[in-house]
C-alpha positions as a Python dict, from the first residue, in 0.01 Angstrom:
ca = {
    (1, 'M'): (0, 0, 0),
    (2, 'N'): (6, -343, 162),
    (3, 'V'): (20, -650, -57),
    (4, 'Y'): (-271, -872, 48),
    (5, 'T'): (-230, -1251, 83),
    (6, 'P'): (-509, -1479, -56),
    (7, 'R'): (-823, -1483, 157),
    (8, 'I'): (-997, -1817, 220),
    (9, 'L'): (-1337, -1869, 385),
    (10, 'V'): (-1383, -2212, 554),
    (11, 'V'): (-1748, -2315, 615),
    (12, 'D'): (-1811, -2622, 828),
    (13, 'D'): (-2032, -2699, 1123),
    (14, 'E'): (-1767, -2918, 1295),
    (15, 'P'): (-1538, -2706, 1521),
    (16, 'D'): (-1248, -2954, 1495),
    (17, 'I'): (-1253, -2942, 1118),
    (18, 'R'): (-1266, -2559, 1112),
    (19, 'R'): (-974, -2535, 1355),
    (20, 'L'): (-762, -2789, 1178),
    (21, 'V'): (-813, -2646, 826),
    (22, 'C'): (-761, -2291, 956),
    (23, 'E'): (-430, -2384, 1125),
    (24, 'I'): (-308, -2568, 820),
    (25, 'L'): (-389, -2282, 580),
    (26, 'E'): (-256, -2012, 808),
    (27, 'D'): (70, -2204, 839),
    (28, 'E'): (88, -2181, 457),
    (29, 'G'): (50, -1800, 481),
    (30, 'Y'): (-314, -1761, 380),
    (31, 'Q'): (-568, -1531, 556),
    (32, 'V'): (-845, -1748, 686),
    (33, 'A'): (-1197, -1673, 811),
    (34, 'T'): (-1424, -1952, 948),
    (35, 'A'): (-1805, -1986, 963),
    (36, 'E'): (-1995, -2255, 1145),
    (37, 'H'): (-2324, -2226, 946),
    (38, 'A'): (-2475, -2072, 635),
    (39, 'G'): (-2587, -1750, 804),
    (40, 'A'): (-2234, -1664, 919),
    (41, 'A'): (-2094, -1772, 580),
    (42, 'R'): (-2322, -1530, 398),
    (43, 'E'): (-2199, -1234, 618),
    (44, 'L'): (-1832, -1330, 599),
    (45, 'K'): (-1847, -1373, 219),
    (46, 'K'): (-1969, -1009, 199),
    (47, 'S'): (-1722, -862, 445),
    (48, 'T'): (-1405, -1064, 368),
    (49, 'L'): (-1444, -1088, -12),
    (50, 'P'): (-1260, -1431, -21),
    (51, 'N'): (-1058, -1556, -307),
    (52, 'L'): (-1164, -1911, -232),
    (53, 'I'): (-1435, -2079, -32),
    (54, 'L'): (-1412, -2429, 125),
    (55, 'L'): (-1779, -2532, 180),
    (56, 'D'): (-1912, -2824, 375),
    (57, 'I'): (-2215, -2999, 215),
    (58, 'W'): (-2391, -3117, 535),
    (59, 'M'): (-2481, -2827, 769),
    (60, 'P'): (-2770, -2787, 1013),
    (61, 'D'): (-2941, -2472, 887),
    (62, 'T'): (-2883, -2457, 506),
    (63, 'D'): (-2686, -2731, 326),
    (64, 'G'): (-2384, -2646, 119),
    (65, 'I'): (-2542, -2734, -219),
    (66, 'T'): (-2829, -2493, -151),
    (67, 'L'): (-2587, -2223, -42),
    (68, 'L'): (-2370, -2282, -356),
    (69, 'K'): (-2686, -2244, -574),
    (70, 'E'): (-2766, -1916, -398),
    (71, 'W'): (-2420, -1778, -446),
    (72, 'V'): (-2394, -1884, -813),
    (73, 'A'): (-2732, -1715, -884),
    (74, 'E'): (-2644, -1381, -716),
    (75, 'D'): (-2273, -1348, -799),
    (76, 'A'): (-2155, -1362, -1157),
    (77, 'M'): (-1791, -1327, -1038),
    (78, 'L'): (-1812, -1589, -761),
    (79, 'C'): (-1465, -1709, -652),
    (80, 'P'): (-1383, -2075, -676),
    (81, 'V'): (-1579, -2297, -435),
    (82, 'V'): (-1443, -2637, -316),
    (83, 'M'): (-1705, -2861, -163),
    (84, 'M'): (-1624, -3084, 146),
    (85, 'S'): (-1822, -3383, 272),
    (86, 'G'): (-1777, -3668, 516),
    (87, 'H'): (-2055, -3853, 333),
    (88, 'G'): (-1904, -3816, -8),
    (89, 'S'): (-2073, -3982, -302),
    (90, 'V'): (-2040, -3968, -677),
    (91, 'E'): (-2385, -3809, -700),
    (92, 'A'): (-2295, -3525, -457),
    (93, 'A'): (-1967, -3456, -637),
    (94, 'V'): (-2142, -3448, -975),
    (95, 'E'): (-2418, -3221, -851),
    (96, 'A'): (-2167, -2983, -693),
    (97, 'T'): (-1948, -2949, -1003),
    (98, 'R'): (-2261, -2917, -1225),
    (99, 'L'): (-2368, -2619, -1019),
    (100, 'G'): (-2029, -2458, -1056),
    (101, 'A'): (-1810, -2590, -773),
    (102, 'Y'): (-1441, -2596, -858),
    (103, 'D'): (-1367, -2931, -695),
    (104, 'F'): (-1475, -3179, -428),
    (105, 'L'): (-1293, -3297, -117),
    (106, 'E'): (-1382, -3603, 91),
    (107, 'K'): (-1339, -3627, 464),
    (108, 'P'): (-1126, -3724, 640),
    (109, 'L'): (-925, -3466, 454),
    (110, 'S'): (-591, -3550, 298),
    (111, 'L'): (-346, -3270, 388),
    (112, 'A'): (-152, -3307, 61),
    (113, 'K'): (-474, -3310, -154),
    (114, 'L'): (-617, -3014, 42),
    (115, 'L'): (-310, -2794, -26),
    (116, 'L'): (-287, -2899, -388),
    (117, 'I'): (-648, -2818, -460),
    (118, 'V'): (-627, -2485, -265),
    (119, 'E'): (-318, -2390, -470),
    (120, 'R'): (-489, -2472, -802),
    (121, 'A'): (-814, -2303, -706),
    (122, 'L'): (-634, -1983, -608),
    (123, 'E'): (-453, -1996, -950),
    (124, 'A'): (-800, -2023, -1105),
    (125, 'S'): (-924, -1727, -896),
    (126, 'S'): (-624, -1510, -1012),
    (127, 'L'): (-698, -1601, -1374),
    (128, 'Q'): (-1063, -1512, -1321),
    (129, 'I'): (-963, -1176, -1183),
    (130, 'E'): (-725, -1122, -1470),
    (131, 'N'): (-991, -1199, -1725),
    (132, 'A'): (-1235, -970, -1548),
    (133, 'G'): (-961, -705, -1569),
    (134, 'L'): (-929, -765, -1944),
    (135, 'K'): (-1302, -733, -1988),
    (136, 'Q'): (-1299, -412, -1788),
    (137, 'Q'): (-1016, -288, -2004),
    (138, 'L'): (-1229, -360, -2318),
    (139, 'A'): (-1508, -156, -2159),
    (140, 'A'): (-1265, 113, -2066),
    (141, 'D'): (-1155, 156, -2423),
    (142, 'I'): (-1500, 252, -2533),
    (143, 'E'): (-1543, 628, -2542),
    (144, 'P'): (-1860, 830, -2568),
    (145, 'V'): (-2005, 803, -2921),
    (146, 'G'): (-2147, 1099, -3109),
    (147, 'K'): (-2070, 1391, -3341),
    (148, 'S'): (-2325, 1631, -3208),
    (149, 'A'): (-2217, 1963, -3057),
    (150, 'S'): (-2316, 1858, -2707),
    (151, 'V'): (-2109, 1535, -2715),
    (152, 'A'): (-1811, 1707, -2866),
    (153, 'R'): (-1824, 1986, -2613),
    (154, 'L'): (-1847, 1747, -2321),
    (155, 'K'): (-1552, 1535, -2438),
    (156, 'D'): (-1342, 1848, -2488),
    (157, 'Q'): (-1429, 1969, -2130),
    (158, 'L'): (-1336, 1626, -1989),
    (159, 'K'): (-1004, 1619, -2162),
    (160, 'R'): (-917, 1956, -2008),
    (161, 'L'): (-1051, 1852, -1661),
    (162, 'A'): (-846, 1536, -1681),
    (163, 'Q'): (-527, 1736, -1650),
    (164, 'H'): (-635, 1852, -1302),
    (165, 'D'): (-756, 1675, -985),
    (166, 'A'): (-1085, 1866, -947),
    (167, 'R'): (-1368, 1641, -837),
    (168, 'V'): (-1646, 1618, -1099),
    (169, 'L'): (-2015, 1551, -1037),
    (170, 'F'): (-2194, 1410, -1342),
    (171, 'V'): (-2561, 1503, -1355),
    (172, 'G'): (-2822, 1346, -1587),
    (173, 'E'): (-3109, 1112, -1636),
    (174, 'A'): (-3081, 733, -1598),
    (175, 'G'): (-2902, 570, -1891),
    (176, 'V'): (-2731, 879, -2040),
    (177, 'G'): (-2386, 721, -1984),
    (178, 'K'): (-2262, 896, -1674),
    (179, 'E'): (-2027, 605, -1592),
    (180, 'L'): (-1892, 602, -1950),
    (181, 'Y'): (-1809, 973, -1928),
    (182, 'A'): (-1642, 915, -1590),
    (183, 'R'): (-1427, 636, -1753),
    (184, 'Y'): (-1336, 876, -2031),
    (185, 'L'): (-1219, 1132, -1774),
    (186, 'H'): (-1014, 859, -1604),
    (187, 'N'): (-862, 732, -1930),
    (188, 'N'): (-734, 1082, -2017),
    (189, 'S'): (-599, 1162, -1670),
    (190, 'A'): (-270, 1095, -1486),
    (191, 'H'): (-456, 817, -1311),
    (192, 'R'): (-517, 622, -1635),
    (193, 'D'): (-267, 337, -1537),
    (194, 'G'): (-449, 288, -1208),
    (195, 'P'): (-777, 107, -1144),
    (196, 'F'): (-1121, 250, -1228),
    (197, 'V'): (-1352, 124, -949),
    (198, 'D'): (-1721, 191, -1000),
    (199, 'V'): (-1991, 133, -734),
    (200, 'A'): (-2363, 167, -752),
    (201, 'V'): (-2406, 342, -417),
    (202, 'G'): (-2773, 263, -384),
    (203, 'S'): (-2717, -112, -406),
    (204, 'I'): (-2505, -122, -87),
    (205, 'S'): (-2707, -166, 229),
    (206, 'P'): (-2644, 84, 511),
    (207, 'E'): (-2545, -209, 737),
    (208, 'N'): (-2246, -304, 512),
    (209, 'S'): (-2162, 43, 378),
    (210, 'A'): (-1878, 131, 613),
    (211, 'V'): (-1696, -201, 549),
    (212, 'E'): (-1757, -185, 176),
    (213, 'F'): (-1609, 166, 145),
    (214, 'F'): (-1333, 174, 413),
    (215, 'G'): (-1248, -187, 468),
    (216, 'K'): (-1204, -382, 785),
    (217, 'E'): (-946, -504, 1032),
    (218, 'D'): (-1020, -816, 1239),
    (219, 'A'): (-780, -1022, 1447),
    (220, 'G'): (-482, -873, 1272),
    (221, 'K'): (-622, -940, 929),
    (222, 'V'): (-686, -663, 680),
    (223, 'Y'): (-974, -649, 429),
    (224, 'P'): (-952, -362, 183),
    (225, 'G'): (-1248, -145, 102),
    (226, 'L'): (-1339, 45, -218),
    (227, 'L'): (-1112, 339, -142),
    (228, 'E'): (-807, 119, -105),
    (229, 'R'): (-889, -81, -414),
    (230, 'A'): (-904, 245, -611),
    (231, 'H'): (-556, 350, -483),
    (232, 'K'): (-364, 541, -764),
    (233, 'G'): (-683, 536, -972),
    (234, 'T'): (-1043, 664, -976),
    (235, 'L'): (-1336, 571, -763),
    (236, 'F'): (-1670, 638, -935),
    (237, 'L'): (-1967, 674, -698),
    (238, 'G'): (-2276, 609, -903),
    (239, 'E'): (-2594, 782, -785),
    (240, 'I'): (-2435, 930, -475),
    (241, 'G'): (-2769, 1054, -350),
    (242, 'G'): (-2847, 699, -226),
    (243, 'M'): (-2560, 703, 32),
    (244, 'D'): (-2664, 666, 397),
    (245, 'N'): (-2590, 948, 640),
    (246, 'E'): (-2319, 780, 846),
    (247, 'T'): (-2117, 679, 532),
    (248, 'Q'): (-2159, 1035, 401),
    (249, 'L'): (-1996, 1162, 725),
    (250, 'R'): (-1706, 909, 704),
    (251, 'L'): (-1650, 987, 335),
    (252, 'L'): (-1644, 1354, 402),
    (253, 'G'): (-1368, 1308, 658),
    (254, 'A'): (-1174, 1080, 420),
    (255, 'L'): (-1190, 1333, 135),
    (256, 'E'): (-1090, 1627, 355),
    (257, 'S'): (-783, 1443, 498),
    (258, 'S'): (-706, 1192, 217),
    (259, 'S'): (-701, 927, 489),
    (260, 'F'): (-940, 719, 697),
    (261, 'L'): (-965, 436, 952),
    (262, 'R'): (-1074, 89, 849),
    (263, 'V'): (-1365, -49, 1049),
    (264, 'G'): (-1207, -194, 1367),
    (265, 'G'): (-867, -30, 1276),
    (266, 'S'): (-657, 215, 1475),
    (267, 'E'): (-401, 314, 1216),
    (268, 'S'): (-473, 580, 958),
    (269, 'V'): (-473, 468, 596),
    (270, 'R'): (-364, 717, 331),
    (271, 'V'): (-477, 675, -36),
    (272, 'D'): (-417, 855, -360),
    (273, 'V'): (-746, 835, -540),
    (274, 'R'): (-970, 1066, -748),
    (275, 'V'): (-1332, 1048, -643),
    (276, 'V'): (-1596, 1138, -902),
    (277, 'A'): (-1967, 1090, -860),
    (278, 'S'): (-2297, 1094, -1043),
    (279, 'T'): (-2659, 1173, -968),
    (280, 'R'): (-2993, 1161, -1142),
    (281, 'V'): (-3163, 1356, -857),
    (282, 'A'): (-3114, 1723, -769),
    (283, 'L'): (-2861, 1702, -486),
    (284, 'D'): (-2915, 2067, -388),
    (285, 'E'): (-3277, 1969, -313),
    (286, 'E'): (-3161, 1665, -116),
    (287, 'V'): (-2939, 1904, 85),
    (288, 'K'): (-3236, 2132, 161),
    (289, 'A'): (-3447, 1831, 265),
    (290, 'G'): (-3173, 1717, 505),
    (291, 'R'): (-3101, 1392, 322),
    (292, 'F'): (-2758, 1485, 197),
    (293, 'R'): (-2476, 1665, 376),
    (294, 'Q'): (-2404, 2008, 247),
    (295, 'E'): (-2026, 1988, 309),
    (296, 'L'): (-2005, 1663, 106),
    (297, 'Y'): (-2210, 1810, -168),
    (298, 'Y'): (-1971, 2108, -201),
    (299, 'L'): (-1668, 1872, -196),
    (300, 'L'): (-1799, 1644, -468),
    (301, 'N'): (-1920, 1906, -716),
    (302, 'E'): (-1611, 2122, -759),
    (303, 'V'): (-1709, 2094, -1122),
    (304, 'T'): (-2061, 1993, -1234),
    (305, 'L'): (-2109, 1849, -1581),
    (306, 'E'): (-2462, 1789, -1715),
    (307, 'I'): (-2511, 1507, -1967),
    (308, 'Q'): (-2788, 1573, -2202),
    (309, 'P'): (-3062, 1311, -2259),
    (310, 'L'): (-3048, 1133, -2599),
    (311, 'R'): (-3366, 1302, -2722),
    (312, 'E'): (-3171, 1634, -2700),
    (313, 'H'): (-2902, 1511, -2950),
    (314, 'S'): (-3102, 1265, -3161),
    (315, 'E'): (-2867, 1323, -3457),
    (316, 'D'): (-2633, 1087, -3276),
    (317, 'V'): (-2880, 797, -3290),
    (318, 'P'): (-2767, 652, -3626),
    (319, 'G'): (-2408, 654, -3511),
    (320, 'L'): (-2492, 488, -3182),
    (321, 'L'): (-2697, 215, -3358),
    (322, 'S'): (-2403, 140, -3586),
    (323, 'F'): (-2155, 137, -3297),
    (324, 'Y'): (-2351, -105, -3082),
    (325, 'V'): (-2413, -338, -3381),
    (326, 'D'): (-2033, -356, -3429),
    (327, 'Y'): (-1986, -392, -3050),
    (328, 'F'): (-2216, -699, -3015),
    (329, 'V'): (-2065, -850, -3333),
    (330, 'S'): (-1713, -826, -3191),
    (331, 'Q'): (-1779, -886, -2817),
    (332, 'D'): (-2073, -1135, -2823),
    (333, 'K'): (-1999, -1284, -3165),
    (334, 'L'): (-2356, -1215, -3282),
    (335, 'P'): (-2443, -1221, -3653),
    (336, 'F'): (-2413, -884, -3821),
    (337, 'R'): (-2740, -693, -3889),
    (338, 'K'): (-2795, -332, -3998),
    (339, 'F'): (-3083, -100, -3945),
    (340, 'S'): (-3282, 8, -4248),
    (341, 'M'): (-3307, 373, -4327),
    (342, 'A'): (-3679, 372, -4229),
    (343, 'A'): (-3591, 222, -3892),
    (344, 'Q'): (-3311, 476, -3833),
    (345, 'N'): (-3534, 761, -3911),
    (346, 'F'): (-3809, 632, -3683),
    (347, 'L'): (-3559, 586, -3394),
    (348, 'R'): (-3423, 936, -3441),
    (349, 'N'): (-3767, 1065, -3353),
    (350, 'Y'): (-3827, 811, -3069),
    (351, 'S'): (-3846, 957, -2714),
    (352, 'W'): (-3564, 735, -2565),
    (353, 'R'): (-3692, 752, -2207),
    (354, 'G'): (-3402, 514, -2105),
    (355, 'N'): (-3151, 709, -2316),
    (356, 'V'): (-2835, 540, -2452),
    (357, 'R'): (-2883, 239, -2222),
    (358, 'E'): (-3228, 175, -2372),
    (359, 'L'): (-3079, 208, -2724),
    (360, 'K'): (-2800, -47, -2643),
    (361, 'N'): (-3045, -294, -2492),
    (362, 'L'): (-3273, -253, -2801),
    (363, 'V'): (-2981, -332, -3041),
    (364, 'Q'): (-2887, -638, -2836),
    (365, 'R'): (-3244, -774, -2832),
    (366, 'L'): (-3284, -725, -3207),
    (367, 'M'): (-2953, -892, -3282),
    (368, 'I'): (-3018, -1193, -3057),
    (369, 'L'): (-3380, -1258, -3141),
    (370, 'G'): (-3411, -1130, -3495),
    (371, 'A'): (-3320, -1291, -3826),
    (372, 'G'): (-3200, -1154, -4157),
    (373, 'E'): (-2926, -898, -4226),
    (374, 'E'): (-3154, -592, -4226),
    (375, 'I'): (-3356, -474, -3923),
    (376, 'E'): (-3684, -333, -4061),
    (377, 'L'): (-3913, -73, -3910),
    (378, 'D'): (-4188, -321, -3821),
    (379, 'E'): (-3938, -535, -3621),
    (380, 'V'): (-3822, -231, -3429),
    (381, 'K'): (-4177, -125, -3349),
    (382, 'T'): (-4262, -472, -3231),
    (383, 'A'): (-3955, -481, -3004),
    (384, 'L'): (-4026, -141, -2853),
    (385, 'G'): (-4389, -237, -2794),
    (386, 'S'): (-4296, -535, -2587),
    (387, 'V'): (-4028, -387, -2364),
    (388, 'L'): (-4245, -382, -2049),
    (389, 'G'): (-4469, -668, -2147),
    (390, 'D'): (-4769, -500, -2319),
    (391, 'V'): (-4993, -802, -2393),
    (392, 'A'): (-5301, -606, -2490),
    (393, 'V'): (-5488, -721, -2802),
    (394, 'G'): (-5302, -628, -3112),
    (395, 'H'): (-4961, -610, -2944),
    (396, 'A'): (-4678, -859, -2977),
    (397, 'V'): (-4624, -1125, -2714),
    (398, 'P'): (-4333, -1003, -2485),
    (399, 'E'): (-4010, -1167, -2609),
    (400, 'F'): (-3927, -1295, -2263),
    (401, 'F'): (-4233, -1520, -2273),
    (402, 'N'): (-4025, -1747, -2493),
    (403, 'L'): (-3753, -1783, -2222),
    (404, 'P'): (-3733, -2046, -1941),
    (405, 'L'): (-3938, -1947, -1634),
    (406, 'K'): (-3642, -1832, -1422),
    (407, 'E'): (-3490, -1615, -1694),
    (408, 'A'): (-3833, -1474, -1786),
    (409, 'R'): (-3892, -1387, -1412),
    (410, 'D'): (-3555, -1220, -1387),
    (411, 'H'): (-3620, -1026, -1706),
    (412, 'F'): (-3954, -906, -1574),
    (413, 'E'): (-3829, -827, -1227),
    (414, 'K'): (-3538, -621, -1372),
    (415, 'A'): (-3763, -419, -1601),
    (416, 'Y'): (-4029, -378, -1321),
    (417, 'L'): (-3770, -254, -1066),
    (418, 'E'): (-3591, -25, -1308),
    (419, 'Y'): (-3931, 129, -1406),
    (420, 'H'): (-4030, 195, -1046),
    (421, 'F'): (-3687, 318, -953),
    (422, 'E'): (-3716, 578, -1223),
    (423, 'Q'): (-4065, 672, -1106),
    (424, 'T'): (-3948, 721, -748),
    (425, 'G'): (-3658, 949, -848),
    (426, 'G'): (-3372, 722, -764),
    (427, 'S'): (-3458, 670, -397),
    (428, 'V'): (-3417, 315, -260),
    (429, 'A'): (-3637, 410, 32),
    (430, 'K'): (-3918, 521, -190),
    (431, 'L'): (-3869, 226, -419),
    (432, 'S'): (-3901, -4, -112),
    (433, 'A'): (-4238, 150, -27),
    (434, 'A'): (-4358, 146, -393),
    (435, 'V'): (-4297, -217, -456),
    (436, 'G'): (-4374, -342, -103),
    (437, 'M'): (-4036, -498, -39),
    (438, 'E'): (-3826, -468, 281),
    (439, 'R'): (-3510, -269, 216),
    (440, 'T'): (-3263, -541, 309),
    (441, 'H'): (-3427, -785, 69),
    (442, 'L'): (-3452, -515, -190),
    (443, 'Y'): (-3077, -442, -180),
    (444, 'R'): (-3007, -812, -236),
    (445, 'K'): (-3256, -827, -525),
    (446, 'L'): (-3100, -521, -692),
    (447, 'H'): (-2756, -667, -659),
    (448, 'S'): (-2856, -1013, -791),
    (449, 'L'): (-3025, -857, -1095),
    (450, 'N'): (-2716, -638, -1162),
    (451, 'I'): (-2928, -323, -1160),
    (452, 'K'): (-2702, -17, -1195),
    (453, 'L'): (-2845, 251, -964),
}
C-alpha cells in the first residue's frame, strides 16, 4: 500500500494566489488541489477528502464564512480550516474562529507564517484522526449484549465464521444491530488488527459512488477510496440494497479479482479486505425485480445470518437497559439512573419497532432529560409517547420542543426521515418520492443528519 502525503485544498478566487500557494505547498511535499469558487470547493472536498483546507473569505458566489458554516453543520469530523483574507479585520477573524476555523491568515501571505500554520494545522488533523480512532476502538470493544438463546447462538456462529474468510450477509430489521454484529465478526477474525470501515451505502449519491468506493487518480495524485482504506481489515456495507447499478458492477469485478482500477487510473490496485454486508430488504426479491445484480448477491451471501428483532428475545431487554445506562455514564459522563422494576417489566412487553437502536435512544433521552436516581414507569410512558411528536390532548409535549429551533428542527427531520425510510422499505428512491425531496438534496440531508441507512 502507498503511504499518502497530507492533502490540502486551497480555495481562492484569485488565480495568482491559488498558483503561488499551490507551488509553495507542493514544494514542501504536500498534495494540493485548488478551487476558484465555493461550488468547485464543495465537489473537491468530497472527492479529495483533504486533511486541511485554506479558505478565502471573499469570493464571488458564496463567501468563505458561509461555506465554513455549511461544512461545520454537515461534517462532524471536518478537517482544520484556515481562513484567508486580503481585507482582514479583527471582526472577521473572531467570527471565523467562533465558527470553528483553526486559524486566520492575512494577505499578502507571509511564507513563513503560512508554512508554520499549515504544519500546526496538519498536526491537529492527525490528532483529530487519532482521537476518532480511539472513539472507534471504544465502539469496537462493545459486543452484542444478551443472554438469550438467539444472541448466544449468533455470537457462537460468528466466532466460528471469524476463522474463515467467507463473506457474510447480515439480514434483519432496522436497528437490530447489524453493524455491531459485523464488528464482533471483525474483532474475532485474523483482520482484527486492521481497520473496520463501515459505510451507509444508501447515503452515497450515485454521482460520487465510484470515487467513494474505488478512489481516484488525478494529475498524478492518488485519493484512496473505501476499499483501500479498509486494506488488511473489514469493509462493512450497510444496507447494500441501496447501491446503484454501476457501482454494483464495479464491486462485483473487484470482489472476483481482489483488484480494481481507481477512477482515472490505469494501474490495477490489489487489496486484502474482507467485505461483509447488511440488508433490511429481501435481496432475492430485489434480484427478481432487476434492481440488484444476481452475481453480486451470490458473492455477498456466502453465509446469511438473520438477526432477530428485539421483540423476539425480549428477555434481553433488562440487560440492555442496564448496559446502556452504564455506557452513557462512562462515555457521556451522565448521572447514573436505574429503571424501576415496573418500568423494566413494561419495556419487556413493549413492541420495540426500532429494536435495540430505539432502546439505546430511549435510555439516552431519559438520562439526559430526567431527574432522580430511579426511572419510573410514568416517565418511560411519557418519553415513548412523545418520540414522534404526538401533541394530541392528554399527551406530553414533545421533548424537542424545549430545544433551540435548529436543534428541534434537526430532531424532527431525523425522526421524520427515519420513519418514512422504514415505511418505504429502505429505498432512497421511494423515500425521495414519499417526502417530495429531490434525490441529490436528500442524500445531503441524510448525511448531515447522520442517518444510518
